[in-house]
C-alpha positions in Angstrom: 176.3 7.1 -103.1 173.9 8.4 -100.4 170.3 8.7 -101.6 168.9 12.2 -101.9 166.8 13.4 -99.0 163.6 15.0 -100.3 163.3 17.1 -97.2 166.7 18.8 -97.7 168.1 19.8 -101.1 167.1 17.1 -103.6 170.7 16.0 -104.3 173.0 13.5 -102.6 175.3 15.2 -100.2 178.3 13.4 -101.8 177.1 13.7 -105.4 179.9 14.4 -107.8 180.0 17.5 -109.9 178.0 20.7 -109.2 174.5 20.9 -107.8 173.3 23.6 -110.2 173.2 20.9 -112.9 172.0 18.1 -110.7 168.4 17.2 -111.7 167.4 16.3 -108.2 168.5 19.6 -106.8 167.0 21.5 -109.6 163.7 19.8 -109.0 164.0 20.8 -105.3 164.6 24.4 -106.3 161.6 24.5 -108.6 159.4 22.9 -106.0 160.3 25.3 -103.3 159.9 28.3 -105.6 156.3 27.1 -106.3 155.6 26.5 -102.7 156.7 30.0 -101.8 154.4 31.5 -104.5 151.5 29.4 -103.3 152.1 30.5 -99.7 152.1 34.2 -100.5 149.0 34.1 -102.7 147.2 34.6 -99.4 148.5 38.2 -99.4 145.8 38.9 -101.9 142.8 40.1 -99.9 139.5 41.9 -100.4 141.0 45.3 -99.8 143.4 47.3 -102.0 147.0 46.3 -101.8 148.3 43.2 -100.0 147.9 41.7 -96.5 150.8 40.8 -94.2 151.0 37.0 -93.3 151.8 35.1 -90.2 154.1 32.1 -90.0 151.3 29.7 -91.1 150.2 31.9 -94.0 147.1 33.5 -92.4 146.5 37.2 -92.9 147.7 39.3 -90.0 145.4 42.0 -88.4 148.1 44.6 -88.9 147.2 46.2 -92.2 150.3 48.4 -92.6 151.6 48.1 -96.1 155.1 49.5 -96.8 156.4 50.4 -100.2 159.1 47.7 -100.4 156.6 45.0 -99.5 154.1 46.0 -102.3 156.9 46.3 -104.9 158.6 43.1 -104.0 155.4 41.1 -104.4 154.8 42.7 -107.8 158.4 41.9 -108.8 158.2 38.2 -107.7 154.8 37.5 -109.2 155.9 39.2 -112.5 158.9 36.8 -112.4 156.4 34.0 -111.8 154.4 35.0 -114.9 157.7 34.9 -116.9 158.2 31.3 -115.9 154.6 30.3 -116.7 152.6 30.4 -113.5 148.9 30.7 -114.3 147.2 33.3 -112.2 150.3 35.2 -111.2 149.2 38.2 -113.2 146.3 38.9 -110.8 148.9 39.6 -108.0 150.9 41.9 -110.3 147.8 43.8 -111.4 146.6 44.3 -107.8 150.1 45.6 -106.8 150.4 47.9 -109.8 147.0 49.4 -109.1 147.9 50.0 -105.4 151.2 51.7 -106.4 149.3 53.9 -108.9 146.3 54.7 -106.8 147.6 54.8 -103.2 151.4 54.8 -102.8 151.7 57.4 -105.5 151.4 60.9 -104.0 149.0 62.8 -106.3 149.8 66.1 -104.5 153.6 66.2 -104.3 154.6 63.4 -106.7 156.7 60.4 -105.8 155.7 57.4 -103.6 154.9 57.4 -99.9 156.5 54.7 -97.7 153.6 53.4 -95.6 149.8 53.0 -96.0 147.0 51.5 -94.1 144.3 50.7 -96.7 143.8 54.0 -98.5 145.3 56.2 -95.8 148.9 57.4 -95.6 150.6 56.0 -92.4 154.2 57.1 -93.2 154.6 59.9 -95.7 158.3 59.8 -96.2 159.9 59.6 -99.7 162.8 57.1 -99.5 165.2 56.2 -102.3 165.1 52.6 -101.0 161.3 52.5 -101.7 161.5 54.3 -105.0 164.2 52.0 -106.5 161.9 49.1 -105.7 159.1 50.8 -107.6 161.5 51.0 -110.6 162.3 47.3 -110.1 158.7 46.2 -109.9 157.7 48.3 -112.9 160.5 47.0 -115.0 159.8 43.3 -114.2 156.1 43.8 -114.8 156.8 45.5 -118.1 158.9 42.4 -119.1 156.0 40.2 -118.1 153.7 42.1 -120.5 151.7 44.5 -118.3 150.9 47.7 -120.1 150.1 49.4 -116.8 153.8 49.1 -115.9 154.9 51.6 -118.6 153.6 54.8 -117.1 154.7 53.7 -113.6 158.3 53.0 -114.9 158.4 56.3 -116.7 157.2 58.3 -113.7 159.4 56.7 -111.0 162.4 57.0 -113.3 161.8 60.7 -113.6 161.3 61.0 -109.8 164.6 59.2 -109.1 166.4 61.4 -111.6 165.0 64.7 -110.4 164.7 64.1 -106.7 167.3 61.5 -105.7 170.2 61.3 -108.2 173.3 63.3 -107.3 175.2 63.7 -110.6 178.5 64.8 -109.1 178.6 61.9 -106.7 177.1 59.4 -109.1 174.8 58.1 -106.3 171.3 58.4 -105.0 170.5 60.5 -102.0 168.3 58.8 -99.4 165.3 60.6 -98.0 162.9 63.5 -98.1 159.7 64.6 -96.4 156.4 64.2 -98.2 156.7 67.7 -99.8 160.3 67.1 -100.7 161.7 69.3 -98.0 164.8 67.9 -96.4 164.7 66.3 -92.9 168.1 64.7 -92.8 171.5 64.7 -94.6 171.8 60.9 -94.4 173.3 59.0 -97.3 173.5 55.2 -97.5 174.8 52.2 -99.4 171.7 50.1 -99.1 169.4 52.2 -101.3 172.2 52.5 -103.9 172.9 48.8 -103.9 169.2 48.2 -104.6 169.4 51.1 -107.0 171.9 49.1 -109.1 169.4 46.2 -109.1 166.6 48.4 -110.3 168.6 50.3 -112.9 169.8 47.1 -114.4 166.2 45.8 -114.6 165.1 49.0 -116.1 167.8 48.7 -118.7 166.7 45.2 -119.6 163.1 46.3 -119.8 163.7 49.5 -121.9 167.1 49.3 -123.5 167.9 52.8 -122.3 171.6 53.2 -121.8 171.3 55.8 -119.1 170.1 53.2 -116.6 173.1 51.0 -117.3 175.5 53.9 -117.1 174.2 55.1 -113.7 174.3 51.5 -112.3 178.0 51.4 -113.4 178.7 54.7 -111.6 177.3 53.4 -108.3 179.2 50.1 -108.7 182.5 52.0 -109.4 182.1 54.1 -106.3 181.5 51.2 -103.9 183.7 48.4 -105.5 186.5 50.4 -107.0 186.9 53.4 -104.7 185.6 52.2 -101.3 185.7 48.4 -100.9 189.5 47.9 -101.6 190.3 50.6 -99.0 188.0 48.9 -96.4 189.3 45.3 -96.6 186.5 44.4 -99.1 183.9 45.3 -96.5 181.3 47.9 -97.4 180.4 50.6 -94.9 176.7 51.2 -94.9 176.4 54.9 -93.8 177.7 58.2 -95.1 177.5 61.9 -94.5 175.9 64.4 -96.9 179.3 64.7 -98.7 179.6 60.9 -99.0 182.2 60.5 -96.3 182.0 57.2 -94.3 180.0 57.8 -91.1 181.4 55.2 -88.7 179.4 56.4 -85.7 176.0 56.1 -87.3 173.4 53.6 -86.0 169.8 53.8 -87.1 166.9 51.4 -87.7 168.0 47.9 -86.6 166.7 46.3 -89.8 167.3 48.8 -92.5 170.2 50.9 -91.0 172.2 48.9 -88.5 175.6 50.2 -87.5 178.8 49.0 -89.2 178.8 46.8 -92.3 176.2 44.3 -93.5 177.8 41.2 -95.2 174.6 40.3 -96.9 174.8 43.5 -98.9 178.3 42.6 -100.1 176.9 39.3 -101.4 174.2 41.1 -103.2 176.5 43.8 -104.7 179.0 41.1 -105.8 176.3 39.4 -107.8 175.0 42.7 -109.2 178.5 43.6 -110.2 178.7 40.4 -112.3 175.2 41.2 -113.7 176.4 44.7 -114.9 179.6 43.2 -116.3 177.5 40.8 -118.3 175.2 43.5 -119.6 178.1 45.6 -120.7 179.5 42.8 -122.8 182.1 41.8 -120.1 184.4 44.6 -121.1 185.8 45.3 -117.6 188.3 42.4 -116.9 188.6 43.4 -113.2 184.9 43.1 -112.4 184.9 39.3 -111.7 187.9 39.7 -109.3 186.2 42.5 -107.4 182.9 40.5 -107.2 184.7 37.5 -105.9 186.6 39.6 -103.3 183.3 41.0 -101.9 181.6 37.6 -101.8 184.5 35.7 -100.3 185.2 38.3 -97.6 181.6 38.4 -96.5 181.4 34.6 -96.2 184.7 34.4 -94.3 183.7 37.1 -91.9 180.1 36.3 -91.2 179.7 32.5 -91.3 179.0 31.4 -87.7 181.4 28.7 -86.8 183.9 28.0 -84.0 184.7 30.9 -81.8 182.3 33.2 -83.7 179.4 30.9 -82.8 180.3 30.6 -79.1 177.1 30.1 -77.1 175.3 28.8 -80.2 174.2 25.2 -80.0 173.6 25.2 -83.8 176.5 26.6 -85.8 176.2 28.0 -89.3 174.3 30.8 -90.9 175.6 34.4 -91.4 175.9 37.1 -88.8 173.7 40.1 -89.7 176.3 42.9 -89.1 180.0 43.3 -88.7 182.3 45.9 -87.2 184.6 47.7 -89.6 187.4 45.2 -88.8 185.2 42.2 -89.8 184.4 41.1 -86.2 180.7 40.3 -85.5 178.5 43.2 -84.3 175.0 41.7 -84.5 175.0 37.9 -84.5 171.3 37.6 -85.4 170.8 35.0 -88.1 168.2 36.1 -90.7 167.2 34.2 -93.8 168.0 36.8 -96.4 171.9 36.9 -96.2 171.9 33.1 -96.7 169.6 33.5 -99.8 171.9 36.2 -101.2 175.0 34.1 -100.6 173.2 31.3 -102.6 172.6 33.6 -105.5 176.1 34.9 -105.5 177.7 31.4 -105.3 175.4 30.1 -108.1 176.6 32.9 -110.3 180.3 32.3 -109.6 179.8 28.6 -110.2 178.2 29.2 -113.6 181.1 31.4 -114.6 183.9 29.2 -113.3 183.8 25.7 -111.8 185.7 25.9 -108.5 185.4 23.2 -105.9 185.5 25.8 -103.0 182.5 27.6 -104.5 180.6 24.3 -104.7 181.5 23.6 -101.1 180.0 26.9 -100.0 176.9 26.5 -102.2 176.1 23.1 -100.7 176.8 24.3 -97.2 174.5 27.3 -97.6 171.6 25.2 -99.1 172.0 22.5 -96.5 171.8 25.1 -93.7 168.9 26.9 -95.4 166.9 23.7 -95.9 167.5 22.6 -92.3 166.8 25.9 -90.6 165.0 28.4 -92.8 162.9 26.6 -95.4 159.5 25.9 -93.9 158.8 22.5 -95.3 155.5 22.3 -93.5 153.8 25.6 -94.3 155.8 27.0 -97.3 157.9 30.1 -97.4 161.0 30.7 -95.3 161.4 31.4 -91.6 162.9 34.9 -91.2 165.1 34.4 -88.2 166.5 31.7 -85.9 167.8 31.7 -82.3 171.1 30.2 -81.1 169.5 26.8 -81.0 168.2 27.0 -84.5 164.6 27.5 -83.6 162.4 30.3 -85.1 162.7 33.6 -83.4 161.2 37.1 -83.9 163.1 40.1 -82.9 162.4 42.4 -85.8 159.9 40.7 -88.0 156.4 39.4 -87.3 155.3 36.5 -89.5 156.9 36.0 -92.9 157.8 39.4 -94.5 157.9 38.5 -98.2 159.4 36.0 -100.7 161.7 38.4 -102.6 165.1 37.0 -101.3 164.2 33.4 -101.0 162.3 33.1 -104.3 165.2 34.5 -106.2 167.6 32.1 -104.4 165.6 29.3 -106.1 165.4 31.0 -109.5 169.0 32.2 -109.9 170.6 28.7 -109.8 167.9 27.5 -112.3 168.5 30.3 -114.9 169.8 28.8 -118.1 172.4 31.5 -118.8 175.5 32.1 -116.6 174.4 35.4 -115.2 171.0 35.5 -113.4 169.4 38.6 -114.7 165.7 39.1 -115.7 166.2 37.9 -119.3 167.9 34.8 -118.2 165.1 34.1 -115.8 162.7 34.7 -118.6 164.6 32.1 -120.6 163.6 29.4 -118.2 160.5 29.2 -120.4 157.1 27.7 -120.0 158.6 24.3 -119.3 159.4 25.4 -115.7 156.1 24.1 -114.4 155.8 21.1 -116.6 159.0 19.1 -116.4 162.4 18.8 -114.7 164.8 21.5 -116.0 
């Protein structure tokens, strides 16, 4: 059998069985998770909030801090506390304080999107940002931070009063700082992350309303919409929740068409919800698999789809509604979400085809996205597989890539917060 390569995935390429239980691979996952946490510790500076980092881990001169970046760092370092990393609490406390004292709008309520130090740079109130506040507060509460409780209560109220549309069973998207409307846009992305946050809030509080609302969002997208769209998820909608096929907005957060990475995330979250609801819905695993498999089939860059690319592999960023590739940019985060989705499927049911995908994804990630020299992950690669920057500068955050390491390690079949917590204090001390 081929010896494991310590610079790839820790397991022999031709090892029998499944990598999620291979001790070499699990050691690799643990090591990369810790290297990511070490890299992003440099985000903690002398000023309030966090600093953006360049590719080598140096603080960048641009001091813009956006709400999703603040909250994702809080979430990840709260997870790090839950697996026993000494000192992670300092990052959580700094982030919670910044959310409370600066992102929080003391005049109009809610949380502003962008700050520069203690000054508001972007006053918009976005559902996407608010659901990440709920996620951060929920994880921090589970990690034992008392300051998370008032934050969780406040943002849950804001989401319920300002964003939740009861008739649709979905979150609206955006408001001006004073809660006056400036668009009628509705979107899938904020709702997908809304499911993630609602499930975390349920785990943190036990309040059934969070679980119920997550289920309503999932039903809309995976029961009503996805089967009618070839198991692809349209991103953009009108005020009345009709698919807006002509919409094209921000190239990172609101690109036209469909985003296969979101299908991978939502498939995993559907299984998470199914698990938390005692696995009552027998159709949920089939729907989750359909979303995950369709995204991988459509977006994996091989053959004709990768024409002009000297390095094949990776996932195209966006698709047209027929599944053809719209934006071929290869970012790190769809690969990480595919890893989490496949790890969850494998833990539920051992299928060789799932293992094939899991190994293929990790091998590509390790070769092209994992920064073995500096730590963290490279956010984008060009057609030759070299680092490229079209949208991001430096390394944005560790949210996607850190969870890609934790989810396969989780001791229970579904990778939710309590299963991550169950990794225990032995995470840092010995092979799992």
